[in-house]
DSSP file (Angstrom, degrees, kcal/mol; ACC not computed):
  #  RESIDUE AA STRUCTURE BP1 BP2  ACC     N-H-->O    O-->H-N    N-H-->O    O-->H-N    TCO  KAPPA ALPHA  PHI   PSI    X-CA   Y-CA   Z-CA
    1    1 A M              0   0    0      0, 0.0    12,-2.3     0, 0.0     2,-0.4   0.000 360.0 360.0 360.0 135.4  -56.4   33.5   61.0
    2    2 A L  E     -A   12   0A   0     10,-0.2     2,-0.3    11,-0.0     0, 0.0  -0.844 360.0-156.7-107.8 143.8  -54.9   32.9   57.6
    3    3 A T  E     -A   11   0A   0      8,-2.2     8,-3.0    -2,-0.4     2,-0.5  -0.872  10.7-141.6-113.2 157.0  -56.3   33.6   54.3
    4    4 A V        -     0   0    0     -2,-0.3     2,-0.3     6,-0.2     5,-0.1  -0.971   9.9-164.4-119.0 120.4  -55.3   31.8   51.0
    5    5 A R    >   -     0   0    0      4,-0.5     3,-1.8    -2,-0.5     2,-0.1  -0.742  42.7 -84.7 -98.4 155.3  -55.0   33.5   47.6
    6    6 A A  T 3  S+     0   0    0     -2,-0.3     3,-0.1     1,-0.3    -1,-0.1  -0.359 112.4   0.4 -57.3 127.7  -54.8   31.5   44.4
    7    7 A N  T 3  S+     0   0    0      1,-0.2     2,-0.3    -2,-0.1    -1,-0.3   0.691 115.7 103.4  64.5  22.3  -51.2   30.3   43.7
    8    8 A R  S <  S-     0   0    0     -3,-1.8    -1,-0.2    83,-0.1    83,-0.2  -0.915  75.2-108.5-130.8 157.3  -50.0   32.0   46.8
    9    9 A L        -     0   0    0     81,-1.1    -4,-0.5    -2,-0.3    10,-0.1  -0.388  60.0 -71.6 -74.4 164.2  -48.9   31.0   50.2
   10   10 A P        -     0   0    0      0, 0.0     9,-1.5     0, 0.0    -6,-0.2  -0.226  48.5-145.9 -57.9 147.2  -51.2   31.8   53.1
   11   11 A V  E     -A    3   0A   0     -8,-3.0    -8,-2.2     7,-0.2     3,-0.1  -0.968  20.4-112.3-117.1 126.4  -51.3   35.4   54.0
   12   12 A P  E >>  -A    2   0A   0      0, 0.0     3,-1.6     0, 0.0     4,-0.9  -0.388  48.9 -97.0 -59.1 133.7  -51.7   36.6   57.7
   13   13 A A  T 34 S+     0   0    0    -12,-2.3     4,-0.1     1,-0.3   -11,-0.0  -0.186  99.5   4.3 -52.6 136.8  -55.2   38.3   58.0
   14   14 A N  T 34 S+     0   0    0      1,-0.1    -1,-0.3    -3,-0.1     0, 0.0   0.392 113.5  82.4  73.0   0.9  -55.3   42.0   57.8
   15   15 A T  T <4 S-     0   0    0     -3,-1.6    -2,-0.2     2,-0.2    -1,-0.1   0.800  72.3-150.4-101.3 -36.2  -51.6   42.5   57.1
   16   16 A G     <  +     0   0    0     -4,-0.9    -3,-0.1     1,-0.3    -2,-0.0   0.265  56.4 125.5  80.7 -11.1  -51.3   41.9   53.4
   17   17 A A        -     0   0    0     -5,-0.2    -1,-0.3     1,-0.1    -2,-0.2  -0.615  64.1-115.4 -84.4 138.7  -47.8   40.7   54.0
   18   18 A P        -     0   0    0      0, 0.0     2,-0.4     0, 0.0    -7,-0.2  -0.393  25.7-114.3 -70.1 145.2  -46.9   37.1   52.6
   19   19 A Q        -     0   0    0     -9,-1.5   -10,-0.1    71,-0.2     3,-0.1  -0.618  27.9-132.9 -74.1 134.3  -46.1   34.4   55.0
   20   20 A N    >   -     0   0    0     -2,-0.4     3,-1.6     1,-0.2     4,-0.1  -0.787  10.8-160.7 -93.6 114.6  -42.5   33.4   54.5
   21   21 A P  T 3  S+     0   0    0      0, 0.0     3,-0.2     0, 0.0    -1,-0.2   0.643  93.8  45.5 -67.1 -13.5  -42.2   29.7   54.3
   22   22 A C  T >  S+     0   0    0     62,-0.2     3,-2.3     1,-0.1    -2,-0.0   0.037  70.6 132.7-113.7  27.5  -38.5   30.0   55.1
   23   23 A A  T <  S+     0   0    0     -3,-1.6    -1,-0.1     1,-0.3    -3,-0.0   0.771  73.1  48.7 -55.8 -31.2  -38.8   32.4   58.0
   24   24 A G  T 3  S+     0   0    0     -3,-0.2    -1,-0.3    -4,-0.1     2,-0.2   0.559  95.0  94.2 -83.2  -8.3  -36.6   30.3   60.2
   25   25 A A  S <  S-     0   0    0     -3,-2.3     2,-0.4     1,-0.0   120,-0.1  -0.574  71.7-128.3 -89.0 150.8  -33.8   29.9   57.7
   26   26 A S    >   -     0   0    0     -2,-0.2     3,-1.6     1,-0.1    -2,-0.1  -0.808   4.5-143.2 -98.5 136.8  -30.8   32.1   57.4
   27   27 A A  G >  S+     0   0    0     -2,-0.4     3,-1.7     1,-0.3    -1,-0.1   0.755 100.3  71.4 -60.6 -26.4  -29.8   33.8   54.1
   28   28 A A  G 3  S+     0   0    0      1,-0.3    -1,-0.3    53,-0.1    53,-0.0   0.751  95.5  53.9 -64.0 -24.9  -26.2   33.2   55.1
   29   29 A N  G <  S+     0   0    0     -3,-1.6    -1,-0.3   115,-0.1    -2,-0.2   0.339  73.5 131.7 -95.0  11.2  -26.9   29.4   54.5
   30   30 A L    <   -     0   0    0     -3,-1.7     2,-0.7   116,-0.1   116,-0.2  -0.425  49.4-145.1 -63.4 132.1  -28.1   29.8   50.9
   31   31 A D  B     +b  146   0B   0    114,-3.4   116,-2.6    -2,-0.1     3,-0.2  -0.887  28.1 169.3-108.2 110.9  -26.2   27.2   48.8
   32   32 A Y    >>  +     0   0    0     -2,-0.7     4,-2.1   114,-0.2     3,-0.7   0.386  45.3 109.3 -97.9   1.1  -25.4   28.3   45.3
   33   33 A S  T 34 S+     0   0    0      1,-0.2     4,-0.3     2,-0.2    -1,-0.2   0.825  81.5  43.7 -48.2 -43.8  -23.1   25.3   44.4
   34   34 A A  T 34 S+     0   0    0     -3,-0.2    -1,-0.2     1,-0.2     4,-0.2   0.797 128.7  22.9 -77.8 -29.3  -25.4   23.6   42.0
   35   35 A N  T <> S+     0   0    0     -3,-0.7     4,-2.1   112,-0.3    -2,-0.2   0.323  84.0 103.8-126.0   9.6  -26.6   26.7   40.1
   36   36 A K  H  X S+     0   0    0     -4,-2.1     4,-2.7     1,-0.2     5,-0.2   0.913  87.2  49.4 -57.5 -43.5  -24.1   29.5   40.4
   37   37 A Q  H  > S+     0   0    0     -4,-0.3     4,-3.5     1,-0.2     5,-0.3   0.883 107.8  53.6 -67.2 -37.3  -22.8   28.9   36.9
   38   38 A H  H  > S+     0   0    0      2,-0.2     4,-3.0     1,-0.2     5,-0.4   0.938 109.5  48.5 -60.9 -43.6  -26.3   28.9   35.4
   39   39 A I  H  X S+     0   0    0     -4,-2.1     4,-2.2     1,-0.2     5,-0.2   0.921 115.5  45.0 -61.2 -43.5  -27.0   32.3   37.1
   40   40 A I  H  X S+     0   0    0     -4,-2.7     4,-1.0    -5,-0.2    -2,-0.2   0.940 118.1  41.6 -62.2 -44.7  -23.7   33.8   35.8
   41   41 A D  H  < S+     0   0    0     -4,-3.5    -2,-0.2    -5,-0.2    -3,-0.2   0.895 126.4  32.2 -75.7 -36.8  -24.1   32.4   32.2
   42   42 A D  H  < S+     0   0    0     -4,-3.0    12,-0.2    -5,-0.3    -3,-0.2   0.782 130.1  28.0 -92.4 -24.1  -27.8   33.2   31.8
   43   43 A H  H  < S+     0   0    0     -4,-2.2    17,-3.4    -5,-0.4    -3,-0.2   0.348 122.0  45.8-125.1   6.2  -28.4   36.3   33.9
   44   44 A L  S  X S+     0   0    0     -4,-1.0     4,-1.5    -5,-0.2     6,-0.2   0.103  78.8 109.8-125.1  18.6  -25.0   38.1   33.8
   45   45 A A  T >4>S+     0   0    0      1,-0.2     5,-2.9     2,-0.2     3,-0.6   0.954  77.9  46.6 -60.2 -53.6  -24.5   37.6   30.1
   46   46 A W  G >45S+     0   0    0      1,-0.3     3,-2.2     3,-0.2    -1,-0.2   0.913 108.6  55.9 -56.7 -44.7  -24.9   41.3   29.1
   47   47 A F  G 345S+     0   0    0     13,-0.6    -1,-0.3     1,-0.3    -2,-0.2   0.835 107.9  49.8 -58.7 -31.7  -22.7   42.4   31.9
   48   48 A Q  G <<5S-     0   0    0     -4,-1.5    -1,-0.3    -3,-0.6    -2,-0.2   0.368 121.3-109.3 -85.9   0.5  -20.0   40.1   30.4
   49   49 A G  T < 5S+     0   0    0     -3,-2.2    -3,-0.2     1,-0.3    -2,-0.1   0.690  80.6 121.8  82.4  18.6  -20.5   41.6   26.9
   50   50 A Q      < -     0   0    0     -5,-2.9    -1,-0.3    -6,-0.2    -2,-0.1  -0.741  69.6 -98.0-112.1 160.4  -22.2   38.4   25.6
   51   51 A P        -     0   0    0      0, 0.0    -1,-0.1     0, 0.0    -3,-0.0  -0.472  44.9-105.9 -70.5 150.3  -25.7   37.8   24.1
   52   52 A A        -     0   0    0      1,-0.1   -10,-0.1    -2,-0.1    -9,-0.1  -0.520  23.2-128.7 -74.0 146.0  -28.3   36.5   26.5
   53   53 A P  S    S+     0   0    0      0, 0.0     2,-0.3     0, 0.0    -1,-0.1   0.682  89.1  28.3 -67.2 -20.7  -29.1   32.8   25.9
   54   54 A S  S >  S-     0   0    0    -12,-0.2     3,-1.5     3,-0.1    -2,-0.1  -0.987  74.3-125.6-145.0 149.7  -32.7   33.4   25.8
   55   55 A M  T 3  S+     0   0    0     -2,-0.3    -1,-0.1     1,-0.3    -3,-0.0   0.709 114.6  48.3 -68.2 -20.0  -35.0   36.3   24.8
   56   56 A T  T 3  S+     0   0    0      2,-0.1     2,-1.1    72,-0.1    60,-0.3   0.342  79.6 119.1-100.6   7.9  -36.7   36.0   28.2
   57   57 A S    <   -     0   0    0     -3,-1.5    -3,-0.1    58,-0.1    60,-0.1  -0.597  57.9-144.8 -80.9 103.8  -33.5   35.9   30.2
   58   58 A S        -     0   0    0     -2,-1.1     2,-0.5    58,-0.2    57,-0.2  -0.316  19.1-138.7 -68.9 150.0  -33.5   38.9   32.5
   59   59 A Q  E     -C  114   0C   0     55,-2.2    55,-2.7    92,-0.1     2,-0.4  -0.913   8.3-137.6-121.2 131.2  -30.1   40.4   33.0
   60   60 A Y  E     -C  113   0C   0    -17,-3.4   -13,-0.6    -2,-0.5     2,-0.3  -0.685  29.0-174.3 -76.9 132.0  -28.2   41.8   36.0
   61   61 A M  E     -C  112   0C   0     51,-1.4    51,-2.7    -2,-0.4     2,-0.4  -0.974   5.1-170.4-128.8 143.3  -26.4   44.9   35.0
   62   62 A F        -     0   0    0     -2,-0.3     2,-0.3    49,-0.2    49,-0.2  -0.978   3.2-176.7-134.6 148.8  -24.0   46.9   37.1
   63   63 A E    >   +     0   0    0     47,-0.4     3,-1.0    -2,-0.4     2,-0.3  -0.780  50.5  27.1-132.2 176.2  -22.3   50.3   36.7
   64   64 A G  T 3  S-     0   0    0     -2,-0.3    46,-0.1     1,-0.2    45,-0.1  -0.509 123.9  -0.1  71.7-130.6  -19.8   52.4   38.6
   65   65 A S  T 3  S+     0   0    0     -2,-0.3     2,-0.8    44,-0.1    -1,-0.2   0.637 106.9  94.7 -74.5 -13.6  -17.3   50.5   40.8
   66   66 A I    <   +     0   0    0     -3,-1.0    -4,-0.1     1,-0.2     3,-0.0  -0.727  41.0 145.4 -85.6 113.2  -18.6   47.0   40.0
   67   67 A K        +     0   0    0     -2,-0.8     2,-0.2    -4,-0.0    -1,-0.2   0.631  47.9  60.3-120.6 -29.1  -16.3   45.9   37.1
   68   68 A T  S  > S-     0   0    0      1,-0.1     4,-2.5   -20,-0.0     5,-0.2  -0.672  77.9-120.0-109.0 160.2  -15.8   42.1   37.5
   69   69 A V  H  > S+     0   0    0     -2,-0.2     4,-2.4     1,-0.2     5,-0.2   0.848 115.7  55.6 -64.7 -32.1  -18.0   39.0   37.6
   70   70 A D  H  > S+     0   0    0      2,-0.2     4,-2.2     1,-0.2    -1,-0.2   0.942 108.8  46.2 -61.2 -48.1  -16.8   38.3   41.2
   71   71 A Q  H  > S+     0   0    0      1,-0.2     4,-2.1     2,-0.2    -2,-0.2   0.917 114.8  48.1 -62.0 -43.3  -17.8   41.8   42.3
   72   72 A A  H  X S+     0   0    0     -4,-2.5     4,-2.3     1,-0.2    -1,-0.2   0.865 108.9  53.5 -62.6 -36.1  -21.2   41.3   40.5
   73   73 A W  H  X S+     0   0    0     -4,-2.4     4,-2.4     2,-0.2    -2,-0.2   0.902 105.8  53.5 -65.9 -41.7  -21.7   37.9   42.1
   74   74 A T  H  X S+     0   0    0     -4,-2.2     4,-1.7     1,-0.2    -1,-0.2   0.938 111.5  46.2 -58.4 -47.9  -21.1   39.4   45.6
   75   75 A Q  H  X S+     0   0    0     -4,-2.1     4,-2.4     1,-0.2    -1,-0.2   0.887 108.9  54.3 -66.5 -37.0  -23.9   41.9   44.8
   76   76 A I  H  X S+     0   0    0     -4,-2.3     4,-2.7     1,-0.2     5,-0.2   0.905 106.9  51.5 -60.4 -42.0  -26.2   39.3   43.4
   77   77 A M  H  X S+     0   0    0     -4,-2.4     4,-2.5     1,-0.2    -1,-0.2   0.905 109.7  51.0 -65.7 -36.3  -25.9   37.3   46.7
   78   78 A A  H  X S+     0   0    0     -4,-1.7     4,-2.2     2,-0.2    -2,-0.2   0.919 110.1  48.3 -66.5 -43.4  -26.7   40.4   48.6
   79   79 A F  H  X S+     0   0    0     -4,-2.4     4,-2.4     1,-0.2    -2,-0.2   0.927 113.5  48.3 -61.3 -43.5  -29.9   41.0   46.5
   80   80 A N  H  X S+     0   0    0     -4,-2.7     4,-2.9     2,-0.2     5,-0.2   0.888 109.3  51.9 -64.0 -43.1  -30.9   37.4   47.0
   81   81 A A  H  X S+     0   0    0     -4,-2.5     4,-2.1    -5,-0.2     5,-0.2   0.936 112.2  46.9 -63.0 -41.9  -30.3   37.6   50.8
   82   82 A Y  H  X S+     0   0    0     -4,-2.2     4,-2.5     1,-0.2    -2,-0.2   0.937 113.7  47.4 -63.5 -44.8  -32.5   40.7   50.9
   83   83 A S  H  < S+     0   0    0     -4,-2.4    -2,-0.2     1,-0.2    -1,-0.2   0.880 112.5  50.5 -64.2 -38.7  -35.2   39.0   48.7
   84   84 A F  H  < S+     0   0    0     -4,-2.9    -1,-0.2     1,-0.2    -2,-0.2   0.879 120.1  33.8 -69.8 -36.8  -35.1   35.8   50.8
   85   85 A T  H  < S+     0   0    0     -4,-2.1    -2,-0.2    -5,-0.2    -1,-0.2   0.675 128.8  32.7 -93.9 -19.1  -35.5   37.6   54.1
   86   86 A N  S  < S+     0   0    0     -4,-2.5    -1,-0.2    -5,-0.2    -2,-0.2  -0.360  78.5 176.1-132.6  56.7  -37.7   40.5   53.1
   87   87 A P        -     0   0    0      0, 0.0    14,-0.3     0, 0.0     3,-0.1  -0.337  29.5-162.3 -70.8 143.0  -40.0   39.3   50.3
   88   88 A D  S    S+     0   0    0     12,-2.9     2,-0.4     1,-0.3    13,-0.2   0.807  89.6  12.7 -79.7 -36.8  -42.7   41.4   48.9
   89   89 A T  E     -E  100   0D   0     11,-2.2    11,-2.5   -72,-0.1     2,-0.4  -0.994  66.3-173.4-136.9 143.8  -44.2   38.2   47.5
   90   90 A A  E     +E   99   0D   0     -2,-0.4   -81,-1.1     9,-0.2     2,-0.3  -0.983  14.3 164.9-139.1 132.8  -43.5   34.5   48.3
   91   91 A S  E     -E   98   0D   0      7,-2.1     7,-3.3    -2,-0.4     2,-0.5  -0.966  35.8-115.0-143.4 157.2  -45.0   31.6   46.4
   92   92 A Q  E     -E   97   0D   0     -2,-0.3     2,-0.5     5,-0.2     5,-0.2  -0.826  25.1-176.7 -96.4 131.2  -44.5   27.9   45.9
   93   93 A V  E >   -E   96   0D   0      3,-3.0     3,-1.1    -2,-0.5     2,-0.2  -0.933  61.6 -61.6-128.0 101.2  -43.6   26.8   42.4
   94   94 A G  T 3  S-     0   0    0     -2,-0.5    -1,-0.0     1,-0.2     0, 0.0  -0.389 121.6 -10.5  56.0-122.2  -43.4   22.9   42.3
   95   95 A N  T 3  S+     0   0    0     -2,-0.2    47,-1.7    -3,-0.1     2,-0.3  -0.028 128.3  71.9 -98.3  31.0  -40.8   21.8   44.7
   96   96 A A  E <  S-EF  93 141D   0     -3,-1.1    -3,-3.0    45,-0.3     2,-0.4  -0.958  70.3-128.5-144.7 158.7  -39.4   25.4   45.2
   97   97 A Y  E     -EF  92 140D   0     43,-3.2    43,-2.6    -2,-0.3     2,-0.5  -0.912  19.1-150.8-107.8 138.8  -40.2   28.7   46.9
   98   98 A R  E     -EF  91 139D   0     -7,-3.3    -7,-2.1    -2,-0.4     2,-0.5  -0.945  12.2-172.1-112.1 121.1  -40.1   31.9   44.9
   99   99 A F  E     -EF  90 138D   0     39,-3.2    39,-2.7    -2,-0.5     2,-0.4  -0.956   2.9-176.9-117.9 133.4  -39.2   35.1   46.7
  100  100 A T  E     +EF  89 137D   0    -11,-2.5   -12,-2.9    -2,-0.5   -11,-2.2  -0.991   6.4 167.6-130.6 137.2  -39.4   38.5   45.1
  101  101 A A  E     - F   0 136D   0     35,-2.2    35,-2.3    -2,-0.4     2,-0.7  -0.990  36.0-122.3-141.6 148.4  -38.5   41.9   46.5
  102  102 A S  E     - F   0 135D   0     -2,-0.3    33,-0.3    33,-0.2    -2,-0.0  -0.858  37.8-126.8 -92.0 120.0  -38.0   45.4   45.4
  103  103 A Y        -     0   0    0     31,-3.4     3,-0.1    -2,-0.7   -24,-0.0  -0.469  29.3-110.5 -70.1 128.7  -34.5   46.4   46.4
  104  104 A P        -     0   0    0      0, 0.0    -1,-0.1     0, 0.0    -3,-0.0  -0.025  45.5 -75.6 -54.4 159.2  -34.5   49.6   48.4
  105  105 A I        +     0   0    0      1,-0.0    29,-0.0     3,-0.0     0, 0.0  -0.302  62.6 171.5 -55.5 139.5  -33.0   52.8   47.0
  106  106 A H        -     0   0    0     -3,-0.1     3,-0.1     5,-0.1     4,-0.1  -0.823  42.3 -46.7-142.1 177.7  -29.3   52.6   47.1
  107  107 A P  S >  S-     0   0    0      0, 0.0     3,-1.1     0, 0.0     4,-0.3  -0.219  71.3 -97.2 -57.6 140.4  -26.4   54.7   45.8
  108  108 A P  T 3  S+     0   0    0      0, 0.0    -3,-0.0     0, 0.0     0, 0.0  -0.137 102.0  17.0 -59.6 150.9  -26.8   55.7   42.2
  109  109 A A  T 3  S+     0   0    0      2,-0.2   -46,-0.4    -3,-0.1     3,-0.1   0.618  92.3 107.7  66.3  16.6  -25.1   53.8   39.4
  110  110 A A  S <  S+     0   0    0     -3,-1.1   -47,-0.4     1,-0.3     2,-0.4   0.858  84.9   9.8 -90.4 -39.8  -24.6   50.7   41.6
  111  111 A Y        +     0   0    0     -4,-0.3     2,-0.4   -49,-0.2    -1,-0.3  -0.996  50.6 170.1-146.1 138.2  -27.2   48.5   40.0
  112  112 A T  E     -C   61   0C   0    -51,-2.7   -51,-1.4    -2,-0.4     2,-0.3  -0.945  14.9-169.7-140.6 121.7  -29.4   48.4   37.0
  113  113 A G  E     -CD  60 133C   0     20,-1.2    20,-1.8    -2,-0.4     2,-0.5  -0.811  11.2-146.6-106.7 153.1  -31.3   45.2   36.2
  114  114 A F  E     -CD  59 132C   0    -55,-2.7   -55,-2.2    -2,-0.3     2,-0.5  -0.978   7.5-154.9-122.5 123.8  -33.2   44.6   32.9
  115  115 A E  E     - D   0 131C   0     16,-2.6    16,-1.2    -2,-0.5     2,-0.5  -0.837   9.1-153.9 -95.1 126.2  -36.3   42.5   33.1
  116  116 A R  E     + D   0 130C   0     -2,-0.5     2,-0.4   -60,-0.3    14,-0.2  -0.893  20.9 166.0-111.7 126.8  -37.2   40.9   29.8
  117  117 A K  E     - D   0 129C   0     12,-2.0    12,-2.2    -2,-0.5     2,-0.5  -0.999  39.0-117.3-140.0 141.2  -40.8   40.0   29.0
  118  118 A K  E     + D   0 128C   0     -2,-0.4    10,-0.2    10,-0.2     3,-0.1  -0.647  35.4 170.7 -71.8 125.4  -42.8   38.9   26.0
  119  119 A F  E     +     0   0C   0      8,-2.3     2,-0.3    -2,-0.5     9,-0.2   0.565  57.4   4.1-113.5  -9.6  -45.4   41.6   25.4
  120  120 A Q  E     - D   0 127C   0      7,-1.2     7,-3.7     2,-0.0     2,-0.5  -0.970  52.1-144.4-167.2 150.5  -46.9   40.7   22.1
  121  121 A T  E     - D   0 126C   0     -2,-0.3     2,-0.5     5,-0.3     3,-0.0  -0.994  17.6-174.0-121.4 124.2  -46.8   38.1   19.2
  122  122 A I  E >  S- D   0 125C   0      3,-2.0     3,-1.7    -2,-0.5    -2,-0.0  -0.977  72.6 -18.5-124.3 121.6  -47.2   39.3   15.7
  123  123 A F  T 3  S-     0   0    0     -2,-0.5    -1,-0.1     1,-0.3     0, 0.0   0.853 129.3 -50.9  49.3  41.3  -47.5   36.8   12.9
  124  124 A G  T 3  S+     0   0    0      1,-0.2    -1,-0.3    -3,-0.0    -3,-0.0   0.410 113.4 119.8  85.0  -1.3  -46.1   34.1   15.2
  125  125 A I  E <   -D  122   0C   0     -3,-1.7    -3,-2.0     2,-0.0    -1,-0.2  -0.874  58.9-139.3 -99.9 110.5  -43.1   36.2   16.1
  126  126 A P  E     -D  121   0C   0      0, 0.0     2,-0.4     0, 0.0    -5,-0.3  -0.486  14.0-152.7 -73.1 135.0  -42.8   36.9   19.8
  127  127 A L  E     -D  120   0C   0     -7,-3.7    -8,-2.3    -2,-0.2    -7,-1.2  -0.915  11.7-161.2-107.4 134.0  -41.8   40.5   20.6
  128  128 A Y  E     -D  118   0C   0     -2,-0.4     2,-0.3   -10,-0.2   -10,-0.2  -0.778   4.8-157.3-116.7 155.4  -39.9   41.2   23.9
  129  129 A S  E     -D  117   0C   0    -12,-2.2   -12,-2.0    -2,-0.3     2,-0.4  -0.946   2.0-155.8-128.8 151.2  -39.3   44.3   25.9
  130  130 A S  E     +D  116   0C   0     -2,-0.3     2,-0.3   -14,-0.2   -14,-0.2  -0.988  17.4 169.0-127.7 142.0  -36.6   45.2   28.4
  131  131 A W  E     -D  115   0C   0    -16,-1.2   -16,-2.6    -2,-0.4     2,-0.1  -0.989  38.4 -94.6-146.4 153.4  -36.9   47.8   31.1
  132  132 A R  E     +D  114   0C   0     -2,-0.3     2,-0.3   -18,-0.2   -18,-0.2  -0.384  46.7 176.2 -66.2 145.7  -35.0   48.7   34.1
  133  133 A T  E     -D  113   0C   0    -20,-1.8   -20,-1.2    -2,-0.1   -31,-0.0  -0.994  37.8-160.7-145.9 151.5  -36.0   47.3   37.4
  134  134 A T        +     0   0    0     -2,-0.3   -31,-3.4   -22,-0.1     2,-0.2   0.202  65.6 108.6-111.9  16.7  -35.0   47.1   41.0
  135  135 A D  E     -F  102   0D   0    -33,-0.3    18,-2.4   -22,-0.1     2,-0.3  -0.593  49.0-168.0 -84.5 152.8  -37.0   44.1   41.7
  136  136 A N  E     -FG 101 152D   0    -35,-2.3   -35,-2.2    16,-0.3     2,-0.4  -0.999   6.2-161.9-142.8 138.1  -35.1   40.8   42.3
  137  137 A T  E     -FG 100 151D   0     14,-2.9    14,-2.1    -2,-0.3     2,-0.4  -0.960   5.9-176.0-122.0 134.8  -36.4   37.1   42.4
  138  138 A V  E     -FG  99 150D   0    -39,-2.7   -39,-3.2    -2,-0.4     2,-0.5  -0.997  10.2-155.3-129.5 140.0  -34.6   34.2   44.0
  139  139 A V  E     -FG  98 149D   0     10,-2.8     9,-2.8    -2,-0.4    10,-1.2  -0.955  14.5-179.2-116.9 132.0  -35.9   30.7   43.8
  140  140 A V  E     -FG  97 147D   0    -43,-2.6   -43,-3.2    -2,-0.5     7,-0.2  -0.947  31.4-104.2-130.5 149.7  -34.9   28.1   46.4
  141  141 A Q  E >   -F   96   0D   0      5,-3.0     3,-2.6    -2,-0.3     4,-0.4  -0.250  44.8 -98.7 -65.2 160.5  -35.7   24.5   46.9
  142  142 A T  T 3  S+     0   0    0    -47,-1.7    -1,-0.1     1,-0.3   -46,-0.1   0.601 119.9  75.6 -60.5 -10.8  -38.3   23.6   49.7
  143  143 A N  T 3  S-     0   0    0      3,-0.1    -1,-0.3     1,-0.0    -2,-0.1   0.566 104.1-131.1 -75.6  -6.2  -35.3   22.8   51.9
  144  144 A C  S <  S+     0   0    0     -3,-2.6    -2,-0.1     2,-0.2  -115,-0.1   0.813  90.4  69.7  61.4  32.8  -34.9   26.7   52.2
  145  145 A K        +     0   0    0     -4,-0.4  -114,-3.4     1,-0.2     2,-0.6   0.535  69.9  79.3-141.2 -49.2  -31.2   26.3   51.4
  146  146 A T  B     -b   31   0B   0   -116,-0.2    -5,-3.0    -5,-0.1     2,-0.4  -0.617  69.1-140.3 -85.9 116.4  -30.5   25.3   47.8
  147  147 A V  E     -G  140   0D   0   -116,-2.6  -112,-0.3    -2,-0.6    -7,-0.3  -0.645  18.6-177.4 -82.0 130.9  -30.7   28.2   45.3
  148  148 A V  E     -     0   0D   0     -9,-2.8     2,-0.3    -2,-0.4    -8,-0.2   0.873  63.6 -37.2 -88.2 -46.2  -32.4   27.1   42.0
  149  149 A T  E     -G  139   0D   0    -10,-1.2   -10,-2.8  -111,-0.1    -1,-0.4  -0.966  48.9-155.8-165.3 167.1  -32.0   30.5   40.2
  150  150 A S  E     +G  138   0D   0     -2,-0.3   -12,-0.2   -12,-0.2   -74,-0.0  -0.971  17.7 162.1-148.8 156.0  -32.2   34.2   40.6
  151  151 A Y  E     -G  137   0D   0    -14,-2.1   -14,-2.9    -2,-0.3     2,-0.2  -0.980  40.3 -93.9-164.3 159.7  -32.8   37.0   38.2
  152  152 A P  E    S+G  136   0D   0      0, 0.0   -16,-0.3     0, 0.0     2,-0.1  -0.557  86.1  31.1 -79.3 151.3  -33.8   40.7   38.2
  153  153 A G  S    S-     0   0    0    -18,-2.4    -2,-0.2    -2,-0.2   -52,-0.2  -0.414  93.7 -61.2 101.5-178.6  -37.4   41.5   37.8
  154  154 A K              0   0    0     -2,-0.1   -17,-0.1   -19,-0.1   -19,-0.0  -0.664 360.0 360.0-103.1 165.1  -40.7   39.7   38.9
  155  155 A P              0   0    0      0, 0.0    -1,-0.0     0, 0.0    -2,-0.0   0.432 360.0 360.0 -61.2 360.0  -41.8   36.3   37.8
């Protein structure tokens, strides 16, 4: 028996675990070709010493031995593979599925993400906050292959 929560995919009864709509798909087949540059430009900006293109653009940050964009990209793909195959939450957003997972504890100084969220508006000026996170979100098209975006934090 399946239960359905608002804006969520069906959840197997009594488990609390989300049903993975891409359960038969392999993370090894995720295709980044259409949106790799978007992820690098929008979500690795701080790592590259550049300003984020948007106040809500969560940023992947790396410390320790990860020094280049290529090294960071390899780590991002690993985070996305984990989130895709072991989601804490899975939901459908338009023609895409969104998978979010909390990355397990790993060696210190390997990864720090900053999640940016609007927390208040004062006199029409939105105020944003950033905080460290080990959550990761990857969004794939409903073909369970084409990556639309990924970013640290929850939606």
